[in-house]
C-alpha positions as YAML, in Angstrom:
chain: A
units: angstrom
residues:
- id: 1
  name: MET
  ca: [55.14, 109.53, 95.62]
- id: 2
  name: ARG
  ca: [54.76, 105.96, 96.82]
- id: 3
  name: TRP
  ca: [52.96, 102.82, 95.76]
- id: 4
  name: THR
  ca: [52.93, 99.12, 96.61]
- id: 5
  name: SER
  ca: [52.06, 96.27, 94.27]
- id: 6
  name: LYS
  ca: [52.35, 92.51, 94.02]
- id: 7
  name: SER
  ca: [54.77, 91.78, 91.19]
- id: 8
  name: PHE
  ca: [57.17, 89.32, 89.67]
- id: 9
  name: ILE
  ca: [60.80, 89.96, 88.76]
- id: 10
  name: LEU
  ca: [61.79, 90.38, 85.11]
- id: 11
  name: ASP
  ca: [65.43, 91.46, 85.15]
- id: 12
  name: LEU
  ca: [68.25, 92.93, 87.21]
- id: 13
  name: LYS
  ca: [71.10, 95.06, 85.82]
- id: 14
  name: ARG
  ca: [74.02, 96.78, 87.53]
- id: 15
  name: TYR
  ca: [73.66, 100.57, 87.85]
- id: 16
  name: ASN
  ca: [76.75, 101.39, 89.92]
- id: 17
  name: ASP
  ca: [78.85, 99.81, 92.67]
- id: 18
  name: ARG
  ca: [76.03, 100.02, 95.19]
- id: 19
  name: SER
  ca: [72.84, 99.89, 93.13]
- id: 20
  name: TYR
  ca: [71.08, 97.82, 90.51]
- id: 21
  name: ILE
  ca: [68.14, 98.60, 88.23]
- id: 22
  name: LEU
  ca: [65.36, 96.15, 88.97]
- id: 23
  name: GLU
  ca: [62.69, 95.57, 86.32]
- id: 24
  name: ALA
  ca: [59.44, 93.92, 87.35]
- id: 25
  name: PHE
  ca: [55.96, 93.30, 86.03]
- id: 26
  name: THR
  ca: [53.59, 94.73, 88.61]
- id: 27
  name: TYR
  ca: [49.89, 94.09, 89.02]
- id: 28
  name: GLU
  ca: [49.08, 97.76, 89.64]
- id: 29
  name: ASN
  ca: [51.52, 99.58, 87.36]
- id: 30
  name: GLY
  ca: [52.56, 97.19, 84.62]
- id: 31
  name: ARG
  ca: [56.21, 96.86, 83.65]
- id: 32
  name: HIS
  ca: [58.22, 99.13, 85.92]
- id: 33
  name: LYS
  ca: [61.86, 99.86, 86.78]
- id: 34
  name: GLY
  ca: [63.48, 101.19, 89.93]
- id: 35
  name: LEU
  ca: [66.78, 101.29, 91.78]
- id: 36
  name: ILE
  ca: [67.44, 98.67, 94.42]
- id: 37
  name: ARG
  ca: [70.28, 98.62, 96.93]
- id: 38
  name: GLY
  ca: [71.74, 95.97, 99.19]
- id: 39
  name: ILE
  ca: [71.62, 93.41, 96.42]
- id: 40
  name: HIS
  ca: [74.70, 91.62, 97.73]
- id: 41
  name: SER
  ca: [72.81, 90.67, 100.86]
- id: 42
  name: LYS
  ca: [72.47, 86.88, 100.92]
- id: 43
  name: ASN
  ca: [68.77, 87.09, 101.72]
- id: 44
  name: LEU
  ca: [67.93, 89.62, 99.00]
- id: 45
  name: ARG
  ca: [69.94, 88.17, 96.11]
- id: 46
  name: GLY
  ca: [67.87, 85.01, 95.91]
- id: 47
  name: VAL
  ca: [64.63, 86.99, 96.01]
- id: 48
  name: VAL
  ca: [65.25, 89.11, 92.90]
- id: 49
  name: GLU
  ca: [65.71, 86.28, 90.37]
- id: 50
  name: PRO
  ca: [63.52, 86.39, 87.23]
- id: 51
  name: GLY
  ca: [60.12, 84.79, 87.77]
- id: 52
  name: ASN
  ca: [60.06, 85.23, 91.54]
- id: 53
  name: GLU
  ca: [56.87, 86.65, 93.01]
- id: 54
  name: VAL
  ca: [57.30, 89.64, 95.36]
- id: 55
  name: VAL
  ca: [55.64, 92.69, 96.85]
- id: 56
  name: LEU
  ca: [57.35, 95.83, 95.59]
- id: 57
  name: HIS
  ca: [57.35, 99.18, 97.36]
- id: 58
  name: TRP
  ca: [58.28, 102.07, 95.05]
- id: 59
  name: SER
  ca: [59.10, 105.61, 96.10]
- id: 60
  name: GLY
  ca: [60.18, 108.65, 94.11]
- id: 61
  name: ARG
  ca: [59.76, 112.41, 94.03]
- id: 62
  name: LEU
  ca: [57.92, 112.32, 90.69]
- id: 63
  name: GLU
  ca: [56.18, 109.56, 88.75]
- id: 64
  name: THR
  ca: [58.60, 110.12, 85.86]
- id: 65
  name: HIS
  ca: [61.66, 109.48, 88.06]
- id: 66
  name: LEU
  ca: [63.35, 106.09, 88.21]
- id: 67
  name: GLY
  ca: [62.70, 105.93, 91.94]
- id: 68
  name: ASN
  ca: [63.65, 103.27, 94.45]
- id: 69
  name: PHE
  ca: [62.36, 99.78, 95.15]
- id: 70
  name: SER
  ca: [62.23, 97.80, 98.36]
- id: 71
  name: VAL
  ca: [61.20, 94.15, 98.14]
- id: 72
  name: GLU
  ca: [59.26, 91.63, 100.19]
- id: 73
  name: PRO
  ca: [59.34, 88.00, 98.97]
- id: 74
  name: ILE
  ca: [56.14, 86.08, 98.25]
- id: 75
  name: ARG
  ca: [57.41, 82.94, 96.48]
- id: 76
  name: SER
  ca: [60.84, 82.17, 95.02]
- id: 77
  name: TRP
  ca: [59.60, 80.12, 92.08]
- id: 78
  name: SER
  ca: [62.98, 80.09, 90.33]
- id: 79
  name: SER
  ca: [64.57, 78.17, 93.20]
- id: 80
  name: LEU
  ca: [62.08, 75.33, 92.63]
- id: 81
  name: VAL
  ca: [63.22, 74.68, 89.04]
- id: 82
  name: LEU
  ca: [67.01, 75.03, 89.41]
- id: 83
  name: GLU
  ca: [67.43, 71.32, 88.68]
- id: 84
  name: ASN
  ca: [65.38, 71.48, 85.47]
- id: 85
  name: LYS
  ca: [67.08, 73.57, 82.78]
- id: 86
  name: GLU
  ca: [64.09, 73.50, 80.39]
- id: 87
  name: LYS
  ca: [61.78, 74.91, 83.04]
- id: 88
  name: LEU
  ca: [64.34, 77.51, 84.08]
- id: 89
  name: MET
  ca: [64.72, 78.57, 80.43]
- id: 90
  name: ALA
  ca: [60.94, 78.79, 80.02]
- id: 91
  name: MET
  ca: [60.67, 81.07, 83.04]
- id: 92
  name: SER
  ca: [63.51, 83.24, 81.73]
- id: 93
  name: SER
  ca: [61.93, 83.34, 78.27]
- id: 94
  name: LEU
  ca: [58.58, 84.44, 79.70]
- id: 95
  name: CYS
  ca: [60.27, 87.31, 81.56]
- id: 96
  name: SER
  ca: [62.29, 88.40, 78.51]
- id: 97
  name: ILE
  ca: [59.24, 88.45, 76.24]
- id: 98
  name: ILE
  ca: [57.20, 90.48, 78.74]
- id: 99
  name: SER
  ca: [60.10, 92.92, 79.11]
- id: 100
  name: ALA
  ca: [60.03, 93.56, 75.35]
- id: 101
  name: THR
  ca: [56.31, 93.45, 74.58]
- id: 102
  name: MET
  ca: [54.65, 95.16, 77.54]
- id: 103
  name: ALA
  ca: [54.50, 98.97, 77.53]
- id: 104
  name: GLU
  ca: [56.21, 100.56, 80.51]
- id: 105
  name: LYS
  ca: [53.95, 101.68, 83.38]
- id: 106
  name: GLN
  ca: [50.76, 100.41, 81.71]
- id: 107
  name: GLN
  ca: [48.69, 97.93, 83.69]
- id: 108
  name: ASN
  ca: [47.79, 94.64, 81.99]
- id: 109
  name: ILE
  ca: [46.00, 92.44, 84.51]
- id: 110
  name: SER
  ca: [45.22, 89.72, 81.96]
- id: 111
  name: ILE
  ca: [48.88, 89.15, 81.06]
- id: 112
  name: TYR
  ca: [49.92, 89.48, 84.70]
- id: 113
  name: ASN
  ca: [47.47, 86.79, 85.84]
- id: 114
  name: SER
  ca: [48.18, 84.43, 82.93]
- id: 115
  name: SER
  ca: [51.93, 84.79, 83.52]
- id: 116
  name: ILE
  ca: [51.69, 83.96, 87.21]
- id: 117
  name: GLU
  ca: [49.51, 80.95, 86.37]
- id: 118
  name: LEU
  ca: [52.05, 79.78, 83.81]
- id: 119
  name: ILE
  ca: [54.93, 80.16, 86.26]
- id: 120
  name: LYS
  ca: [53.02, 77.94, 88.71]
- id: 121
  name: LYS
  ca: [52.39, 75.34, 85.99]
- id: 122
  name: ILE
  ca: [56.04, 75.39, 84.93]
- id: 123
  name: VAL
  ca: [56.95, 74.57, 88.53]
- id: 124
  name: ASP
  ca: [54.23, 72.00, 89.25]
- id: 125
  name: GLU
  ca: [53.59, 70.08, 86.03]
- id: 126
  name: LYS
  ca: [55.81, 67.34, 84.63]
- id: 127
  name: GLN
  ca: [55.32, 67.81, 80.87]
- id: 128
  name: SER
  ca: [52.04, 69.58, 80.10]
- id: 129
  name: TRP
  ca: [53.63, 72.89, 81.13]
- id: 130
  name: ILE
  ca: [55.21, 72.97, 77.65]
- id: 131
  name: LYS
  ca: [51.82, 73.19, 75.93]
- id: 132
  name: ASN
  ca: [50.71, 75.78, 78.48]
- id: 133
  name: TYR
  ca: [53.80, 77.83, 77.69]
- id: 134
  name: ILE
  ca: [52.97, 77.75, 73.98]
- id: 135
  name: PHE
  ca: [49.38, 78.81, 74.70]
- id: 136
  name: TRP
  ca: [50.74, 81.66, 76.79]
- id: 137
  name: GLU
  ca: [52.67, 82.91, 73.74]
- id: 138
  name: LEU
  ca: [49.55, 82.57, 71.59]
- id: 139
  name: ASN
  ca: [47.55, 84.54, 74.14]
- id: 140
  name: LEU
  ca: [50.23, 87.22, 74.37]
- id: 141
  name: LEU
  ca: [50.15, 87.64, 70.58]
- id: 142
  name: SER
  ca: [46.41, 88.30, 70.87]
- id: 143
  name: GLU
  ca: [46.87, 90.72, 73.77]
- id: 144
  name: ILE
  ca: [49.32, 92.87, 71.81]
- id: 145
  name: GLY
  ca: [47.04, 92.90, 68.77]
- id: 146
  name: TYR
  ca: [48.65, 90.23, 66.58]
- id: 147
  name: GLY
  ca: [46.66, 87.12, 67.39]
- id: 148
  name: LEU
  ca: [46.14, 84.17, 65.08]
- id: 149
  name: ASP
  ca: [42.66, 83.49, 63.73]
- id: 150
  name: LEU
  ca: [41.93, 79.77, 63.93]
- id: 151
  name: SER
  ca: [38.14, 80.06, 63.86]
- id: 152
  name: GLU
  ca: [37.60, 79.26, 60.19]
- id: 153
  name: CYS
  ca: [39.38, 78.74, 56.88]
- id: 154
  name: ALA
  ca: [40.73, 81.92, 55.30]
- id: 155
  name: VAL
  ca: [39.88, 80.57, 51.84]
- id: 156
  name: THR
  ca: [36.65, 78.57, 52.17]
- id: 157
  name: ASN
  ca: [35.24, 79.97, 55.47]
- id: 158
  name: ASN
  ca: [34.76, 76.36, 56.55]
- id: 159
  name: LYS
  ca: [35.10, 75.80, 60.31]
- id: 160
  name: ASP
  ca: [35.88, 72.07, 60.00]
- id: 161
  name: ASP
  ca: [38.93, 70.17, 58.77]
- id: 162
  name: LEU
  ca: [41.37, 72.99, 59.58]
- id: 163
  name: LYS
  ca: [44.86, 71.72, 58.79]
- id: 164
  name: TYR
  ca: [47.20, 74.65, 58.17]
- id: 165
  name: ILE
  ca: [48.10, 78.21, 59.20]
- id: 166
  name: SER
  ca: [48.97, 80.87, 56.66]
- id: 167
  name: PRO
  ca: [52.33, 82.56, 57.41]
- id: 168
  name: SER
  ca: [51.14, 85.76, 55.74]
- id: 169
  name: SER
  ca: [47.76, 86.21, 57.44]
- id: 170
  name: GLY
  ca: [47.98, 84.05, 60.56]
- id: 171
  name: ARG
  ca: [44.64, 82.48, 59.66]
- id: 172
  name: ALA
  ca: [43.69, 78.81, 59.54]
- id: 173
  name: VAL
  ca: [43.31, 76.99, 56.22]
- id: 174
  name: THR
  ca: [41.60, 73.68, 55.38]
- id: 175
  name: LYS
  ca: [43.17, 70.95, 53.28]
- id: 176
  name: VAL
  ca: [40.88, 71.90, 50.40]
- id: 177
  name: GLY
  ca: [41.62, 75.60, 50.83]
- id: 178
  name: ALA
  ca: [45.38, 74.99, 50.81]
- id: 179
  name: GLY
  ca: [45.31, 73.37, 47.38]
- id: 180
  name: ASN
  ca: [48.75, 73.39, 45.78]
- id: 181
  name: TYR
  ca: [50.11, 75.85, 48.37]
- id: 182
  name: LYS
  ca: [50.17, 73.49, 51.35]
- id: 183
  name: ASP
  ca: [53.98, 73.26, 51.27]
- id: 184
  name: LYS
  ca: [54.14, 77.01, 51.93]
- id: 185
  name: LEU
  ca: [51.88, 76.81, 55.00]
- id: 186
  name: PHE
  ca: [52.46, 75.78, 58.60]
- id: 187
  name: GLU
  ca: [50.84, 72.56, 59.71]
- id: 188
  name: LEU
  ca: [48.22, 73.44, 62.33]
- id: 189
  name: PRO
  ca: [49.04, 71.60, 65.58]
- id: 190
  name: GLU
  ca: [45.85, 69.83, 66.61]
- id: 191
  name: PHE
  ca: [46.31, 70.83, 70.23]
- id: 192
  name: PHE
  ca: [45.92, 74.49, 69.16]
- id: 193
  name: LEU
  ca: [42.24, 73.62, 68.73]
- id: 194
  name: ASP
  ca: [42.04, 71.20, 71.68]
- id: 195
  name: ILE
  ca: [44.69, 71.44, 74.38]
- id: 196
  name: GLU
  ca: [43.77, 67.94, 75.60]
- id: 197
  name: HIS
  ca: [44.70, 66.40, 72.24]
- id: 198
  name: GLN
  ca: [47.59, 63.98, 72.59]
- id: 199
  name: SER
  ca: [50.75, 65.59, 71.20]
- id: 200
  name: GLN
  ca: [54.07, 64.21, 70.10]
- id: 201
  name: HIS
  ca: [57.48, 65.84, 69.99]
- id: 202
  name: LYS
  ca: [57.09, 67.00, 66.38]
- id: 203
  name: ASP
  ca: [53.82, 68.78, 67.28]
- id: 204
  name: ILE
  ca: [55.51, 70.71, 70.10]
- id: 205
  name: ILE
  ca: [58.43, 71.76, 67.89]
- id: 206
  name: ASN
  ca: [56.06, 72.77, 65.09]
- id: 207
  name: ALA
  ca: [54.03, 74.84, 67.57]
- id: 208
  name: ILE
  ca: [57.06, 76.57, 69.11]
- id: 209
  name: ASN
  ca: [58.26, 77.43, 65.59]
- id: 210
  name: ILE
  ca: [54.87, 78.92, 64.72]
- id: 211
  name: THR
  ca: [54.69, 81.22, 67.76]
- id: 212
  name: GLU
  ca: [58.33, 82.23, 67.22]
- id: 213
  name: TYR
  ca: [57.61, 83.10, 63.59]
- id: 214
  name: PHE
  ca: [54.67, 85.35, 64.40]
- id: 215
  name: LEU
  ca: [56.35, 86.99, 67.40]
- id: 216
  name: LYS
  ca: [59.29, 87.88, 65.17]
- id: 217
  name: LYS
  ca: [57.25, 88.89, 62.14]
- id: 218
  name: ARG
  ca: [54.62, 90.95, 63.91]
- id: 219
  name: PHE
  ca: [56.49, 92.46, 66.84]
- id: 220
  name: TYR
  ca: [60.25, 91.99, 67.12]
- id: 221
  name: GLU
  ca: [61.32, 92.68, 63.53]
- id: 222
  name: PRO
  ca: [59.01, 95.72, 62.96]
- id: 223
  name: ASN
  ca: [60.36, 97.24, 66.19]
- id: 224
  name: ASN
  ca: [64.00, 96.42, 65.34]
- id: 225
  name: LEU
  ca: [64.35, 94.23, 68.43]
- id: 226
  name: ASN
  ca: [66.47, 91.13, 68.86]
- id: 227
  name: PHE
  ca: [64.57, 87.96, 69.64]
- id: 228
  name: PRO
  ca: [65.37, 86.87, 73.23]
- id: 229
  name: GLN
  ca: [68.32, 84.51, 73.57]
- id: 230
  name: SER
  ca: [66.48, 82.84, 76.44]
- id: 231
  name: ARG
  ca: [63.68, 81.91, 74.03]
- id: 232
  name: ASN
  ca: [66.20, 80.59, 71.49]
- id: 233
  name: ARG
  ca: [67.80, 78.44, 74.19]
- id: 234
  name: LEU
  ca: [64.38, 77.14, 75.23]
- id: 235
  name: LYS
  ca: [63.63, 75.97, 71.69]
- id: 236
  name: GLU
  ca: [67.03, 74.29, 71.44]
- id: 237
  name: ALA
  ca: [66.39, 72.48, 74.72]
- id: 238
  name: LEU
  ca: [62.88, 71.37, 73.68]
- id: 239
  name: ASN
  ca: [64.33, 69.96, 70.47]
- id: 240
  name: LYS
  ca: [66.37, 67.55, 72.56]
- id: 241
  name: ILE
  ca: [63.76, 66.24, 75.00]
- id: 242
  name: ASN
  ca: [61.37, 63.38, 74.33]
- id: 243
  name: TYR
  ca: [57.89, 64.88, 74.70]
- id: 244
  name: GLU
  ca: [54.69, 62.89, 74.29]
- id: 245
  name: ASN
  ca: [51.43, 63.86, 75.98]
...
């Protein structure tokens, strides 16, 4: 059996002295693994970094076999952010989250396209990529069935004056609806409702904490998975930068 698909690299792990297991997110076949050889070649090693866009050729006797990959480069995005540790961490975090949340060998064109678009924004944009990264996490939560509902207040059904998010339900709450429980709720970042809204550092940190909380609560912890270290490092790095946009 053989197939070819545009893809981007998720991870690379040693298999033996001559081979590695390459994990990629493919357009045609979703998250997929295969053996790759010749990794110590100078030309190939830089191609198979997480986040890089490639064409993968897979071959195997049966679909259930691990099979073998050969790779053609499209764009080495990771090489364009080597001087920016926050962007490099964001790209690594994206790949780690996809590796955990996407079912193996199941196509998801929506997540594939949104991920490629985010990678491009991480590379090209000066600061607004951070908000786009957070929206990518929000969208991924929705794609895996655990999205937040910010359309109306969970208590009053009012669509205006939304100020909080309930940690238990993931639904928006107004100031009136929160009542005496506001200290137990997340503040709703205003850019969640309007991405063009000017945001300060505290809004970004609040937002990254919210998506982390729901990713852990609704996916990682129920599946007994460790939260990605790359995502933890990204949050630590964002805590230290001066963001205002």
